[in-house]
N, C-alpha and C positions, 0 to 999 in steps of 0.2 A: 250605147255603152261600149267603153273602151275594153276590150279584151285585156284582163289580167292585170291593169294598170288601175290604180286608186285615184280618184279626183284627190284634189290638195285640200278638202276638206273632209271626205271621208275619214272616220274613225276620230274625229278629233274634238276636242272640247272647244268652247267657245275662246276660252282666253289664247289657247292655241291658235284659231282663227285669227284673233285681234292682232296676235304677232304675226301671222302671216301677212298681214296688210302691208308691213315693210318690205317684203319680198318684189323683187320683179318680176311681174308677169303672174296673172292668176289672182290680183287683187279683184279684178270684177268679180269673180265667182265667189271668192271668198266672202265679198261685201254681200253679196246675193244670198249666200248661205247664211250669213249674221243676220240679214234681214228677215229672211224666212224663219228665223228662229222666233221672231217678237221681243214680247215682253222678257221672255225667257234669256236673251240676251243680255239686257240693261247690264247686269253686274258686271261683264267682261268689258262692254264698252266702256262703263263708267272707270273704269282700270285702264282702258286704253288711251283715256284723256291725259293721263302720267305718262304715257310710255316715252321712251327717250325719241321715237323718231316723230319729226312733224307731222308728216304726212298720214301715221297712225292717228295722231289725234284727232285731224283735221276729218279723216275717215271716219273715227269714231262719232264726234260730234255730230256729222251729216248724218248717221246712221239713228244717232239717238232721236234725229229730227223726227223720225216715224214713228218711234217707239216710246219717247219719252214719258214720264210720268211723273209728279211731283219729287219722288226719291232724286231726281236727275238735276234741280235746281240749284243746289247748291254749287256741285261738280260744273256744270253749265257757266255759271255767273264766275266761279272763279276762273274758269278759261278764259271766257270772255272777257274779263279784266287784268288778268295778268299772264297769258302764254305769252312768251318771246316771240312767239312767231304769228305774223299778220292773218296769215290763212286760218289758222285755228282759233284765231279771236273772231273773225267774222263766220265761221261756221257753226262756232258755238252760239254767237247772237243768234243768227236763221234758225236754229234748233230751238232757242228759247220764245223768241216772237212769231215764228211760222204755226199757227195753228191748224192749216190747212192739212197738213197730212198724218195729224194725231187725232187718237181716239178725242181727245178733249183735251181743252186749252191747261196749259199751264198756272199754277195760282201763285203767281208772283207778280211782282211790281216792275213790269217790262219797260212801262214809260220811265221810271228812274233810271233804271239799268242803261236805256237808250240815252239820256239826257248827260249822265256821266259818260257814254263813250265818244258821243260827240263832241264833249267839252274836253276830254283830256286824253284818249287814244293816241297815241304819238304816230299812228298812221294817217293819212288823208283818206286813204281806202276805206278804211276801219269808219272814221268820222262819217265819212259820207255815205256808207251804208246805213250807219246808226241815225242820219238825219232821215234818209227814205224811208226807214221801217219807222221812225217817229211820226213821219208824215201820214202813214197807214194807221196809226194808232186812233181810238175814240179821243176826243177832245177832254186835255186833263188841265189843273190850273195851273201845273207847271210848267204847261206846253208852250205858250207863249212868251214867258218870259225867258224862258231857256232860248227859242229859236232868235228872239231878240236879242240875248247875248251874244250870242253865235254871228248874226248877222254885225253887231260892231266890233267884234275882238276877232274872229276868225279869218286867219291869213289865206286861205283857200278859195279861191273863186266858185267853186261848183260846191262845195259847202254852203258859202253863204246865198248861193243861187236854189239850192234845195232848201235852204231855210225860208228863203222869201216865199218860195212855191207853197212851202209845207204853213206860213202864215195867212197867206192869202188865201189858202184851203179851207184853213180855221174861221176866217173871218166870211167868206162865203157859205160854208156849210159848218155851223157851229157846233151840230149834234155829231159829227164824225163822217 
């Protein structure tokens, strides 16, 4: 206990804590406090996806990875598709795709969203991540043609390599 000094999160609303994510120092404590609030913080975290600071938007997307439910799908898809900052798009993508941290998977077409990002995102890092995540999904009728299109038209060698690996895995293990 710090005598006479409040922690950065004491007495703060979730929205105030989200705003504190923009501050230097203390972001770790604020993130932990928001994560501890669980689903109660979802509203503030969704609001944080539109914060002016990219680091706040990225942090909110990563925190949503742990607490998101179907209410979050639209905002995460919006961030993944349209945020001007690569890190935010990657974090939103992770929050949509990763099922390991959530109580239950989100009910959305992650394969379609991943194909879209793999084909159209302006950042090769985001396209690379999208192909990697696509390779981790159960086989879908759209996956093979999308990966073949990437092999034929993608300029980035790593995206093509990952697409080839995903195709090989799909042929070797057709059930996923």
